[in-house]
C-alpha positions, 0 to 999 in steps of 0.5 A: 942096393936099390930098394932093398934089391942087389943091382949087378950089372949085365952085359948086353949081348949084340947079335952079329952076322960076322960071329960064328957063335950067331944061330940067327940068319938064313942058311943057303939052302933057305936063301936058294930056295927064295931066289928060286921062288922069286925068279919062278914069280917074275917068269910068270909076270911076263906071259901074264902081262902079254895077255894083259896087254891089248892087241891090235885087233882090239884096237879098232872099234867095236862096231868094225869087229861087230860089222865083220862078225856079222857078215861072217855068220851071214856068209856062214848061213848063206845058200849063195853070195856074190861079191862086187867091188861096193856090195855083197848080195847073199842069198840066205837060207830062206831064199831071200836076197840080202844086200849089203852096201854103202848108202851116203856115209853108212853101211846098210843091210836091205832084205829082198828090197824092203826096209834097211838096217844100219850095220855101220856109220860114219863111213867114207868108203867101203869095198870087197875084194874076193879071194879064192877062199877069203874076202877082204872087206876095206872100210874107211871111216870119215876121220881117215881111220882104215880097217881091213877085215878077212871073211872066210869063204864057206865052200858052195 
């Protein structure tokens, strides 16, 4: 007796997963649902990671992609166009002659022989190759990086 209270010995029960009396733990159904959920999440991770990874078209500089998009838009809105090995001549919707060519180390755009605007700098070489429905633009930069873009030619 301690402080007027009777002490009794109590036995502590330990829970064991092996014991058949144990009611704690997971049922087979709960484990199967958990595994199915984990497998579903893992199967979605691979496509998400491939979407987030950078593709080849995004490895080239923004300026080269902008040049390609700009030239495609010029061609789409043109009345006619002519390709030479080193230049692209476009007659736009206002019947102005637009010349896109390499001058020094830049690609420039000139309208009716007046003024100019730089489209891309640090260019070593520019060439155009016309196919039936497409045109290939090949740009070599001063740091020896090479880019090839394809333009879809509108039917005129």
